[in-house]
DSSP file (Angstrom, degrees, kcal/mol; ACC not computed):
  #  RESIDUE AA STRUCTURE BP1 BP2  ACC     N-H-->O    O-->H-N    N-H-->O    O-->H-N    TCO  KAPPA ALPHA  PHI   PSI    X-CA   Y-CA   Z-CA
    1    1 A M              0   0    0      0, 0.0     2,-0.3     0, 0.0    25,-0.2   0.000 360.0 360.0 360.0 132.8  -66.7   17.6   81.9
    2    2 A T  E     -a   26   0A   0     23,-1.7    25,-3.5     2,-0.0     2,-0.4  -0.663 360.0-145.1 -89.6 141.2  -63.5   16.5   80.2
    3    3 A E  E     -a   27   0A   0     -2,-0.3     2,-0.4    23,-0.2    25,-0.2  -0.905  18.4-178.6-106.4 136.2  -60.5   15.5   82.2
    4    4 A V  E     -a   28   0A   0     23,-3.0    25,-2.7    -2,-0.4     2,-0.0  -0.999  25.9-120.1-134.7 134.6  -57.0   16.3   80.8
    5    5 A G  E  >  -a   29   0A   0     -2,-0.4     4,-2.7    23,-0.2     5,-0.2  -0.328  28.9-112.5 -69.6 157.1  -53.6   15.4   82.4
    6    6 A A  H  > S+     0   0    0     23,-1.8     4,-2.2     1,-0.2     5,-0.2   0.886 116.6  50.3 -59.4 -41.9  -51.2   18.2   83.3
    7    7 A Y  H  > S+     0   0    0      2,-0.2     4,-2.4     1,-0.2    -1,-0.2   0.935 112.5  46.2 -63.8 -46.0  -48.7   17.2   80.6
    8    8 A E  H  > S+     0   0    0      1,-0.2     4,-2.1     2,-0.2    -2,-0.2   0.892 111.0  53.4 -63.2 -39.1  -51.4   17.1   77.9
    9    9 A A  H  < S+     0   0    0     -4,-2.7    -1,-0.2     1,-0.2    -2,-0.2   0.894 110.4  47.9 -61.9 -39.7  -52.8   20.4   79.1
   10   10 A K  H >< S+     0   0    0     -4,-2.2     3,-0.7    -5,-0.2    -2,-0.2   0.917 116.1  41.9 -67.4 -43.3  -49.3   22.0   78.9
   11   11 A T  H 3< S+     0   0    0     -4,-2.4    -2,-0.2     1,-0.2    -1,-0.2   0.747 126.0  33.0 -79.1 -22.3  -48.7   20.7   75.4
   12   12 A H  T 3X S+     0   0    0     -4,-2.1     4,-2.3    -5,-0.2     3,-0.2  -0.063  75.1 131.3-122.4  32.5  -52.2   21.4   74.0
   13   13 A L  H <> S+     0   0    0     -3,-0.7     4,-2.8     1,-0.2     5,-0.2   0.885  71.1  53.7 -56.2 -44.6  -53.1   24.6   75.9
   14   14 A A  H  > S+     0   0    0      1,-0.2     4,-1.7     2,-0.2    -1,-0.2   0.917 111.5  45.1 -59.0 -44.6  -54.2   26.5   72.9
   15   15 A Q  H  > S+     0   0    0     -3,-0.2     4,-1.9     2,-0.2    -1,-0.2   0.895 113.1  50.7 -66.8 -39.6  -56.6   23.8   71.8
   16   16 A I  H  X S+     0   0    0     -4,-2.3     4,-2.4     1,-0.2    -2,-0.2   0.910 108.3  52.2 -65.3 -41.0  -58.0   23.4   75.3
   17   17 A L  H  X S+     0   0    0     -4,-2.8     4,-2.5     1,-0.2    -1,-0.2   0.864 106.3  54.4 -63.5 -35.2  -58.5   27.1   75.7
   18   18 A E  H  X S+     0   0    0     -4,-1.7     4,-1.2    -5,-0.2    -1,-0.2   0.916 109.1  48.0 -62.5 -42.6  -60.5   27.1   72.4
   19   19 A R  H  <>S+     0   0    0     -4,-1.9     5,-2.0     1,-0.2     3,-0.3   0.912 112.2  49.2 -64.0 -41.8  -62.8   24.3   73.9
   20   20 A V  H ><5S+     0   0    0     -4,-2.4     3,-2.1     1,-0.2    20,-0.3   0.901 105.9  57.0 -63.8 -41.0  -63.2   26.3   77.1
   21   21 A A  H 3<5S+     0   0    0     -4,-2.5    -1,-0.2     1,-0.3    -2,-0.2   0.792 102.4  56.2 -61.4 -27.5  -64.1   29.4   75.1
   22   22 A R  T 3<5S-     0   0    0     -4,-1.2    -1,-0.3    -3,-0.3    -2,-0.2   0.445 131.8 -92.7 -83.7  -0.1  -66.9   27.5   73.5
   23   23 A G  T < 5S+     0   0    0     -3,-2.1    -3,-0.2     1,-0.3     2,-0.2   0.397  80.1 136.5 110.0  -3.6  -68.3   26.7   76.9
   24   24 A E      < -     0   0    0     -5,-2.0     2,-0.4    15,-0.1    -1,-0.3  -0.531  46.2-138.7 -78.1 143.5  -66.7   23.4   77.8
   25   25 A R        -     0   0    0     -2,-0.2   -23,-1.7    14,-0.1     2,-0.4  -0.876  18.3-162.7-100.5 135.9  -65.4   22.8   81.3
   26   26 A V  E     -aB   2  38A   0     12,-2.3    12,-3.4    -2,-0.4     2,-0.5  -0.976   8.6-149.8-125.1 128.5  -62.0   21.0   81.5
   27   27 A V  E     -aB   3  37A   0    -25,-3.5   -23,-3.0    -2,-0.4     2,-0.5  -0.845  12.1-148.0 -95.8 127.1  -60.6   19.4   84.7
   28   28 A I  E     -aB   4  36A   0      8,-2.8     7,-3.1    -2,-0.5     8,-1.5  -0.840  19.1-166.5 -95.1 128.9  -56.8   19.3   84.8
   29   29 A T  E     -aB   5  34A   0    -25,-2.7   -23,-1.8    -2,-0.5     2,-0.5  -0.821  17.5-155.2-116.0 155.0  -55.4   16.3   86.7
   30   30 A K  E >  S- B   0  33A   0      3,-2.4     3,-1.4    -2,-0.3   -25,-0.1  -0.965  87.8 -16.5-128.7 114.1  -52.0   15.4   88.0
   31   31 A H  T 3  S-     0   0    0     -2,-0.5    -1,-0.1     1,-0.3   -26,-0.0   0.864 130.9 -53.2  56.9  38.2  -51.4   11.6   88.3
   32   32 A G  T 3  S+     0   0    0      1,-0.2    -1,-0.3   -28,-0.0   -27,-0.0   0.403 114.4 117.0  83.0  -2.5  -55.2   11.1   88.0
   33   33 A V  E <  S-B   30   0A   0     -3,-1.4    -3,-2.4     1,-0.0    -1,-0.2  -0.877  70.1-119.1-102.3 123.5  -56.1   13.5   90.8
   34   34 A P  E     +B   29   0A   0      0, 0.0    -5,-0.3     0, 0.0     3,-0.1  -0.381  41.5 161.8 -60.9 131.2  -58.1   16.6   89.8
   35   35 A V  E     +     0   0A   0     -7,-3.1     2,-0.3     1,-0.4    -6,-0.2   0.541  58.8  12.9-125.3 -17.3  -56.2   19.8   90.7
   36   36 A A  E     -B   28   0A   0     -8,-1.5    -8,-2.8     2,-0.0     2,-0.4  -0.994  54.5-143.7-158.3 156.9  -57.9   22.5   88.6
   37   37 A V  E     -B   27   0A   0     -2,-0.3     2,-0.5   -10,-0.2   -10,-0.2  -0.996  11.8-155.1-125.7 129.3  -61.0   23.4   86.6
   38   38 A L  E     +B   26   0A   0    -12,-3.4   -12,-2.3    -2,-0.4     2,-0.3  -0.902  26.5 160.0-100.5 128.4  -60.8   25.6   83.5
   39   39 A S        -     0   0    0     -2,-0.5   -14,-0.1   -14,-0.2   -19,-0.1  -0.980  44.2 -87.7-145.5 157.9  -64.1   27.3   82.6
   40   40 A R        -     0   0    0    -20,-0.3     2,-0.3    -2,-0.3   -19,-0.1  -0.334  44.6-114.3 -66.0 142.6  -65.2   30.3   80.6
   41   41 A V        -     0   0    0      1,-0.1    -1,-0.1    -2,-0.0     3,-0.1  -0.620  31.1-141.6 -78.7 133.2  -65.2   33.6   82.3
   42   42 A G        -     0   0    0     -2,-0.3     2,-0.1     1,-0.2    -1,-0.1  -0.265  37.9 -65.5 -86.0 178.0  -68.7   35.1   82.8
   43   43 A P        -     0   0    0      0, 0.0     2,-0.3     0, 0.0    -1,-0.2  -0.384  54.4-120.3 -65.1 141.9  -69.7   38.7   82.4
   44   44 A Q        -     0   0    0     -3,-0.1     2,-0.2    -2,-0.1    -3,-0.0  -0.637  24.4-118.8 -86.1 140.3  -68.2   41.0   85.1
   45   45 A A        -     0   0    0     -2,-0.3    -1,-0.1     1,-0.1     3,-0.1  -0.515  22.1-119.7 -77.7 144.2  -70.5   43.0   87.4
   46   46 A D     >  -     0   0    0     -2,-0.2     4,-2.4     1,-0.2     3,-0.3  -0.763  17.3-146.4 -82.9 118.6  -70.4   46.8   87.3
   47   47 A P  H  > S+     0   0    0      0, 0.0     4,-2.5     0, 0.0     5,-0.2   0.856  97.5  52.7 -57.1 -37.5  -69.5   47.9   90.9
   48   48 A Q  H  > S+     0   0    0      2,-0.2     4,-2.1     1,-0.2     5,-0.1   0.904 110.4  47.8 -65.0 -40.5  -71.7   51.0   90.6
   49   49 A Q  H  > S+     0   0    0     -3,-0.3     4,-2.2     2,-0.2    -1,-0.2   0.913 112.1  49.0 -66.4 -42.8  -74.7   49.0   89.6
   50   50 A V  H  X S+     0   0    0     -4,-2.4     4,-2.4     2,-0.2    -2,-0.2   0.913 110.1  51.4 -63.5 -42.8  -74.2   46.5   92.4
   51   51 A A  H  X S+     0   0    0     -4,-2.5     4,-2.4     1,-0.2    -1,-0.2   0.907 109.9  50.3 -61.2 -41.3  -73.8   49.3   95.0
   52   52 A G  H  X S+     0   0    0     -4,-2.1     4,-2.3     1,-0.2    -1,-0.2   0.895 109.2  50.9 -62.7 -40.6  -77.1   50.8   93.7
   53   53 A Q  H  X S+     0   0    0     -4,-2.2     4,-2.2     2,-0.2    -2,-0.2   0.902 109.9  50.0 -64.2 -40.4  -78.8   47.5   94.0
   54   54 A L  H  X S+     0   0    0     -4,-2.4     4,-2.1     2,-0.2    -2,-0.2   0.911 109.8  50.6 -64.1 -41.8  -77.6   47.1   97.6
   55   55 A R  H  X S+     0   0    0     -4,-2.4     4,-1.3     1,-0.2    -2,-0.2   0.917 111.0  49.2 -61.4 -42.1  -78.8   50.6   98.4
   56   56 A G  H  < S+     0   0    0     -4,-2.3    -1,-0.2     1,-0.2    -2,-0.2   0.883 109.2  52.1 -63.7 -38.7  -82.2   49.8   97.0
   57   57 A F  H  < S+     0   0    0     -4,-2.2    -1,-0.2     1,-0.2    -2,-0.2   0.874 108.0  52.4 -64.7 -37.6  -82.3   46.5   99.0
   58   58 A R  H >< S+     0   0    0     -4,-2.1     3,-2.5    -5,-0.1    -1,-0.2   0.774  81.5 111.2 -71.3 -26.4  -81.6   48.4  102.2
   59   59 A K  T 3< S+     0   0    0     -4,-1.3     3,-0.1     1,-0.3    -3,-0.0  -0.242  91.4   4.5 -55.3 127.4  -84.4   50.9  101.8
   60   60 A G  T 3  S+     0   0    0      1,-0.2     2,-0.4     0, 0.0    -1,-0.3   0.377 103.4 116.1  81.6  -5.2  -87.1   50.4  104.3
   61   61 A R    <   +     0   0    0     -3,-2.5     2,-0.3    -4,-0.1    -1,-0.2  -0.822  39.4 174.3 -99.3 136.4  -85.2   47.6  106.1
   62   62 A T        -     0   0    0     -2,-0.4     5,-0.1    -3,-0.1     4,-0.0  -0.837  41.1-123.7-132.6 170.9  -84.1   48.2  109.7
   63   63 A L    >   -     0   0    0     -2,-0.3     3,-2.2     3,-0.1    -2,-0.0   0.183  54.9-171.1 -97.8  14.9  -82.5   46.2  112.5
   64   64 A K  T 3   +     0   0    0      1,-0.3    -2,-0.1     0, 0.0     3,-0.1  -0.136  61.9  29.0 -49.6 142.6  -85.4   46.9  114.9
   65   65 A P  T 3  S+     0   0    0      0, 0.0     2,-0.4     0, 0.0    -1,-0.3  -0.957 126.4  46.1 -89.4   8.8  -85.6   46.3  117.8
   66   66 A I  S <  S-     0   0    0     -3,-2.2     2,-0.2    -4,-0.0    -3,-0.1  -0.897  76.4-134.7-116.6 144.6  -81.8   46.7  118.1
   67   67 A S     >  -     0   0    0     -2,-0.4     4,-1.9     1,-0.1     5,-0.1  -0.505  23.7-114.3 -92.6 163.1  -79.8   49.5  116.5
   68   68 A A  H  > S+     0   0    0      1,-0.2     4,-2.3     2,-0.2     5,-0.2   0.887 118.4  56.2 -60.3 -39.3  -76.5   49.1  114.7
   69   69 A R  H  > S+     0   0    0      1,-0.2     4,-2.7     2,-0.2    -1,-0.2   0.912 105.9  50.3 -59.7 -43.5  -74.8   51.0  117.5
   70   70 A E  H  > S+     0   0    0      1,-0.2     4,-2.5     2,-0.2    -1,-0.2   0.887 109.4  51.0 -64.1 -38.6  -76.0   48.5  120.0
   71   71 A L  H  X S+     0   0    0     -4,-1.9     4,-2.1     2,-0.2    -1,-0.2   0.907 110.6  49.2 -63.6 -41.3  -74.7   45.6  117.9
   72   72 A I  H  X S+     0   0    0     -4,-2.3     4,-1.8     2,-0.2    -2,-0.2   0.939 112.8  46.8 -62.7 -47.3  -71.3   47.3  117.7
   73   73 A E  H  X S+     0   0    0     -4,-2.7     4,-2.0     1,-0.2    -2,-0.2   0.891 110.3  53.0 -62.7 -39.3  -71.2   47.9  121.4
   74   74 A E  H  X S+     0   0    0     -4,-2.5     4,-1.5     1,-0.2    -1,-0.2   0.894 108.3  51.2 -62.8 -39.8  -72.3   44.3  122.0
   75   75 A G  H  < S+     0   0    0     -4,-2.1     4,-0.5     1,-0.2    -1,-0.2   0.853 108.5  51.1 -65.7 -35.5  -69.5   43.1  119.8
   76   76 A R  H >< S+     0   0    0     -4,-1.8     3,-0.7     1,-0.2    -1,-0.2   0.857 107.8  52.6 -70.2 -35.3  -66.9   45.1  121.7
   77   77 A D  H 3< S+     0   0    0     -4,-2.0    -1,-0.2     1,-0.2    -2,-0.2   0.851 107.5  52.1 -68.0 -33.9  -68.1   43.7  125.1
   78   78 A G  T 3<        0   0    0     -4,-1.5    -1,-0.2     1,-0.2    -2,-0.2   0.561 360.0 360.0 -81.0  -7.5  -67.7   40.1  123.9
   79   79 A A    <         0   0    0     -3,-0.7    -1,-0.2    -4,-0.5    -2,-0.1   0.477 360.0 360.0 -81.9 360.0  -64.1   40.6  122.7
Protein backbone atom coordinates (compact mmCIF):
# COMPACT_ATOMS: atom_id res chain seq x y z
CA UNK A 1 0.00 0.00 0.00
CA UNK A 2 1.37 3.39 -1.01
CA UNK A 3 1.34 6.37 1.34
CA UNK A 4 0.80 9.85 -0.06
CA UNK A 5 0.75 13.14 1.81
CA UNK A 6 -2.40 15.27 1.71
CA UNK A 7 -0.72 18.03 -0.31
CA UNK A 8 0.61 15.58 -2.89
CA UNK A 9 -2.80 13.88 -3.06
CA UNK A 10 -4.42 17.23 -3.76
CA UNK A 11 -1.95 18.24 -6.46
CA UNK A 12 -1.79 14.82 -8.16
CA UNK A 13 -5.35 13.57 -7.60
CA UNK A 14 -5.92 12.51 -11.23
CA UNK A 15 -2.77 10.35 -11.28
CA UNK A 16 -3.58 8.82 -7.90
CA UNK A 17 -7.10 7.97 -9.03
CA UNK A 18 -5.66 6.21 -12.10
CA UNK A 19 -3.48 4.07 -9.83
CA UNK A 20 -6.47 3.28 -7.62
CA UNK A 21 -8.54 2.35 -10.68
CA UNK A 22 -5.86 -0.22 -11.55
CA UNK A 23 -6.32 -1.82 -8.13
CA UNK A 24 -3.72 -0.09 -5.98
CA UNK A 25 -4.69 1.06 -2.48
CA UNK A 26 -3.38 4.47 -1.44
CA UNK A 27 -3.18 5.78 2.12
CA UNK A 28 -3.54 9.55 2.47
CA UNK A 29 -1.55 10.98 5.37
CA UNK A 30 -1.57 14.31 7.13
CA UNK A 31 1.72 15.16 8.83
CA UNK A 32 2.67 11.48 8.54
CA UNK A 33 -0.51 10.22 10.21
CA UNK A 34 -2.83 8.04 8.06
CA UNK A 35 -6.25 9.69 7.70
CA UNK A 36 -7.86 7.97 4.69
CA UNK A 37 -7.57 5.02 2.34
CA UNK A 38 -8.43 5.20 -1.35
CA UNK A 39 -9.40 1.90 -2.91
CA UNK A 40 -11.28 0.75 -5.99
CA UNK A 41 -15.03 0.37 -5.66
CA UNK A 42 -16.25 -3.20 -6.01
CA UNK A 43 -19.38 -4.41 -7.73
CA UNK A 44 -22.61 -3.27 -6.10
CA UNK A 45 -25.05 -5.90 -4.84
CA UNK A 46 -28.55 -6.05 -6.33
CA UNK A 47 -31.02 -5.47 -3.45
CA UNK A 48 -33.63 -7.79 -4.97
CA UNK A 49 -31.09 -10.60 -5.28
CA UNK A 50 -29.87 -10.12 -1.70
CA UNK A 51 -33.46 -10.13 -0.39
CA UNK A 52 -34.10 -13.39 -2.27
CA UNK A 53 -30.98 -14.94 -0.79
CA UNK A 54 -32.09 -13.94 2.72
CA UNK A 55 -35.54 -15.45 2.13
CA UNK A 56 -33.91 -18.66 0.96
CA UNK A 57 -31.65 -18.73 4.01
CA UNK A 58 -34.67 -18.34 6.34
CA UNK A 59 -36.60 -21.26 4.83
CA UNK A 60 -36.82 -24.11 7.31
CA UNK A 61 -35.12 -22.17 10.10
CA UNK A 62 -37.08 -21.38 13.26
CA UNK A 63 -36.48 -19.83 16.66
CA UNK A 64 -37.74 -22.91 18.49
CA UNK A 65 -38.32 -23.36 21.37
CA UNK A 66 -39.14 -19.62 21.62
CA UNK A 67 -41.29 -17.62 19.22
CA UNK A 68 -40.54 -14.21 17.75
CA UNK A 69 -43.52 -12.83 19.69
CA UNK A 70 -42.03 -14.10 22.96
CA UNK A 71 -38.70 -12.46 22.13
CA UNK A 72 -40.47 -9.16 21.43
CA UNK A 73 -42.39 -9.35 24.69
CA UNK A 74 -39.23 -10.25 26.59
CA UNK A 75 -37.52 -7.19 25.12
CA UNK A 76 -40.37 -4.95 26.19
CA UNK A 77 -40.24 -6.27 29.77
CA UNK A 78 -36.53 -5.56 30.05
CA UNK A 79 -36.81 -1.91 28.93
